N, C-alpha and C positions, 0 to 999 in steps of 0.2 A: 504493499499499499504506500503510494507516494502521495503526500497530502498536498492538495492544490490550494494555495492561498487564494481565496477569491472574495475579498471584502467581507468574508465571515457573516453572511446574512442567515446562516442556516439555524440561528437561535430564535429567530423570528417566530411568533406564534402561528402565522398563516403564511406558509411557503408560497401560496398561490397569489397572494397580493403584497409584493414587495416593491416599493418605489425606491430604487437604487440610485436615483438622480443626484442625491446629496451625498451618497456615500462612497461612490467610485470616483477616485481622485482623477481618472481620465476625462471625467465630465468637465473639468476646468480646462483641459486641453481642447476638448470638442468644442466648447463655447468659442474659444479663440479661432479654431478652424472655420467654424460656421461663419463668423463674422468676415473672414477674409474671402468667402465665396461670393461670386457675382450674384446680384440681386435677382437675376432671372434663373434661380435655382431649379424651378420646376421645369423650365425649358430643358435644362441639361439632362433631365431624366428621360425626356423624349429623345434627345439625341443619343443617349446611351442605348436605348431601344434599336435605334436604326444602325448603330455601330456593331451590334452583336453579331450580325452576319460576317462582317469583316473580321472580327475576332475569332470566330469559328474557323474561317478559312486560314487564318494565321496559324491556328493549332493543327489543321490538317497537314500544312506544309512543313511544320517544325521538325527537326530531327531530334531535338531534345527539349523536354518540358519539365520545369520545376514548379511545384505549387508550394508556396511557403507563406510566412507572415504570422500575425498573432491570431490564432483561432480559438475563440473563447467559448463557443456554444456547441451543443451536441448536434443541432441541426446543420449548422456550417460544416462541422467535422465530417459528418456522413456525406454531405454533398461533395465535399473535396475529395474524400477517398473515392467516391464513385466516379468522379471526373477523371482522377488520376488513373483509375483502372481502364477507363475508356479511351484515353489518349496515351497509354503507356508512359505516364510521367513518373518522376521522382517526387516524393512528398516528404517534407520534413518542416515541422513548425519551428519558426524562429524562437530562440532561447531555449529550445528543447536540450541543448548541451547540458544545462544545469541539471535537468532531470536525469540525463543519462550517466551523469557522474555518479548519482545515487544507484541507478539501475546496474551499472557495471560491477559495483560492489555487491549488490543483492544478488546478482547472477552467481557470483563465486561464494559468498558466504551465507546466503539466505538472511532473512530479517525477522526479529521480533517486533512487530509494529503495533501501534495503538492509534485509535481515532482521537480527534480533537475532543469530542464529547466525553470520551472515557477517561482521557488525561485530565480534563477539567473536573470531573466529578468524582474520580476515585484515586488518582495518584496523590501521595503525600510528599513526594519530593520531585521537583522539576529541575532538571540540570539544563541550562541553556548555553550553548557554545556559540562563540562568534565575537562580534563587537558591535559598536553603534551601527554599522552598516545593516544589521539584522533589522533594527527598528526603523531605519530609513526606508528600507524596502517594504516592511510589513508593519505599519505603526500600531496596528490594532491587535498585535499578538497578546499583549499583557491583558487587555480587557477581555479577549475572547477565552483566555484560560482561567479567568477568575469567576468563581461561583460561590454565592453566599451560602447555598445548600450543599456544596461539595465538601470533599475532605480538605481539612486544613493542610496548607502547602508551605514547605520551605523551598525558596526559590535560590538555587545557586547558579550564579552567572560566572562562567569560566572563559577567560580570553582577555580581549582588549577593551572591555566595557568602560565607560567613563561615568561621571555623575549624571549625564545626560540620561543614559539608559537607566541607572539606579532610580532617578526620579520618576521615569515613565512606569516602572514596575511598582514603586511605591504609590503612586497615584491611582494605580489600578486596584490597590487594596492589599498588596503583598508586602512582606518585610524581606526583601532580597539581601543575599550576601554575595559579595563579589571577590573573586580571586583573579589577580592580574597575572597572566602567563601567555606564553606563545602559543597560539592556536595550534601550530604544528605539533606541539608536544602533549597536548590534551589527552589523546587516547592512552599514551604511555603513562601520563601522570594519574589518570584514573585507575590504571591497573595497579600502579605502585601504591596509591592511597587505599585502595580497597584491600590489598593483601598485607600491607604492614603499616597501618596508619601511625603506630606509635614511634616510628622511625623519624617522623617529622616533628620539627619544632612548632610551638604555638605561633610562631612569627609567619610560617609558611601557611598555616590553616589553623583557625581556632578549634579549640576542643568541641565547641558546640556544633561546628560543621561536620567534623569527623563523626560526631555522634548521630547527626542527621543522616548521614550516608549509611552509617552502620545499622540504624534502627529502622530506616524507611521500608516499609512493606511493599510499596509499589512506587517505583521510579519510572519517570518519563524523561527521555532525553531529546531535546529539540535543537536542530540546526537547520541553516538553509544553505545548500550548496552555492546558491547564487551569490551570497554575501560572505562566503568564506575566503580568506585571504591565504591559501595554501597552495603549494605545488602538488600536483598529482592528487586531485581531491578524491578521485575513486579509491585509491589506496588508503588514504586518510579515512575514508568512510568506512572501508573494509576493516581497518584496525579498530574503529570505534564499535563496530557491529560485533566484532570478536569479544570485546569487553562486555557489551549488553548481554550477549549469549552466556558468558561465564557468570554474570550476576543471577541469572535465572535458575542456578543450581540450588540457591538458598533463599531467593526472594523473587518478586515479579519485578521485571525491568523491560521497558519497551521503548522503541524509537518513534519519534515523531518528525520525520523528515519534511521540510517545508518547500514548496515550490510555488509557481504562479499560475496564471490562468491557463497556461497551456497544458495543465494537467487533465483539463477536460478532453483536449485533442488526443492525448496520449492514451486515455481510457477507451475513447470510441474507436480509435485506430486499432487498439488491441481487440476490441469486440469484433470488428470486421475483418481483420487479417491475421490476428494472433501476434502482431509485432506493435511495439509502441511508437511507431514513426520511423523515419529514416529508411523509407521503403522505395524501391524501384520496381515499377510493374512492367511485365513483359508478357503480352498475349493474355492480359488480365491476371497474371499469377504474380505475387508479391516476392521480392527478394530483399532481405534485410542485411544492412551493412551500417554499422555505427559510424564508420569513418568515410567511406566513399560517398554514401547517400546523405551526408550532412549538407545543408543548405549552403554552408560557408564554403565547403570544399567543391560543391557543384558550381556556385558563382565563380569561385577562383579559377576553375578549369575553363569555364564558358567565356571568360574574359580572353583566353587565348585562342578561341575558336571564332568561326564566322557568325553571321547574324541569323543563322537558322536555329538559334536558341531562343526560347520563349519563356519568360518567368511570369507566373500568375501570383501577384501579391495580394493577400487578404489581410485586412486589418480590422478586427471588430473592437478595438480598444482606444483608437484615436492616438496611438503612441507608436509611431513607425520605428522598427529596428534600426539603429544607426549603421550596421553593416549593410543592410538593404538599402538605406538612404543613399549610402555612399556608392555602391556598386550598381544598383538597378536605376535609382533616380538621379544619380550624379551625372555630371558633364562627361562626355566622351563614352558613355556606355555603349556596349558592343552588341547588345542583343535586345529584341523586342520585349516589351512588358504590357501586361494587362493588369490594371490597378483596380482592385475593389476595396477602396479604402474611404474612411469618412471625409477626406479632403479631396477626393477625386472628382473631376468634372465629368469624366467619361462614363464610369461606372460607380457613381455615389452610393456608399454603403453605410447602412445604419450600424450604430454601436449596439452590441448585444446587451440586453437588459436595460439600456438606457433609452434607446429610441424604438426598439422593437422588442417584443417579449422573446425570451430565450430560455432553454434548458441549460443549466450550468451546474457542474458538480459542486456539491458542498465540501466543506473541509473534512468531514469524517467518512466521505465517499460512500456512504450507505444511502445517501439521498440525492435526489435532483431537485433543485429549487427552480420553480418557473418564474423568472424575474418579470415583472411588468414593466412597460415603458414608463419613463419619467414623463409627468404631465407637463414639464416645462417645454417640451419640444413637440413639434409637428411631425408625427410618425409618417404622414402621407407624403412627405417630401423626399424621402430616401427609401430604399429597399433593402432587405436583408441580403447578407452575401450569399446565402444558400439559394436565393432566388436567381442571382446572376450566374452562379456556378451551374445550376440546372439549365439555364438558357445556353451556356456555352458547351454543354455536352453534346457530341455528335449524335 
C-alpha cells in the first residue's frame, strides 16, 4: 500500500459532497491561469472540437507516443490507459519516480503497511522521518493524524526538522520530540537504538524517548520519498523496511509511506494492466520497465530523434511538471505535443475535483471519494481530461 496524499478529505462525513475548492492548493494556481486566458474561452472549446481530427491524424502517423502528466482521477487514468493501449503508447505519470523509489524497495523486501485511519486511531507512537520539506509538500499531515478519540500518541521527529515543523505538530495537538540527525543514517540509528538503547547517553536521546520506543505497542513510521534528501532512496527505504519487519517480532510496527495525487494513477494502472505505470504497449500488450519507460528517459531519447514522436500531456492539477515544461513546452522542442491542461487553449481541461466531479483515492486506499466541483467555477467552460482522451482514441 502506497499512501497517496490527496488533501485528506477522506475524513469528511459525506464523501459524496465535498467542495475541495478551498482545500486544494492548486486552486490558487488555477485562478491565476484562468485570469490569463482570453475572454473568449467558450470559443476555444469549439476550436478544440474542430482540432480533434487533426490530433487523431497526428497519432496515426506517429512512430512513438508518450502519455504523461499529472493524472489525479480514476476516470482520466482509465481513459489514458485505454488510449495508450489503442495507439501502442508508453504511459508514465509525471512524478511517479517518487512512488517507484518505494515500490522498488517493497518488491525486494515486502512491507508491513498501515492506513492513515488506522495509524491515526490506533498507533501510540508515530515516527516521522525527514525534514521541513515534508510539511512543505504535505502541510496537513499533522492535522490528519490527530484524533481526539484515538490512542494517545508520542510523535518522534527524526532528521533535519526545525522549530517550524515542531510548531506545526504542536499546533495540531501533539507534544512532539525531535532528534536532529542525518537522514541517511536513520535506519541504522533505529536499529541500534532498539537493540541497545542503554549504550547511548541522555544527550543523544532522553530516557523518555527510549521508554516511548520500548513501551509502544503500535508504532507507525511515516516518510515521503519525494521530500527525502538521500542518495539511492530505494536502498534507504529497504533498510528502513527491514527495521520495521524486525520490530514486528515483539510488537506491532507498520509503514505509512507518503506520496502525491499520482497514487490514483498507480492504482488504476495496476487494476488494468498488473503494473503501476511505466508501461509500453505493443499490439495491446503491456511491457513494464522502470527505467526505459519512465517519462524522463522517453523525453530524453526523443529529443535526439525526429519529429515523428508525439507527447500527450495531461494535467488535472494546474501545476505543470518542470521537466515537461522544459522539454515539451520549451523553445526548440523537437516533437509534437497534444496538451490537455488547465491553461491550454487547444484542449482546455478541467481540474479534477475542483471544476468537474472526480473519483480520487483517499489516503487509506480503502475508499474512493467522489469530489464535487467547486461552486466558484463554471464547469461548463471546460471538459474533463477523460472526454478529450476518449475523443482522441482511434
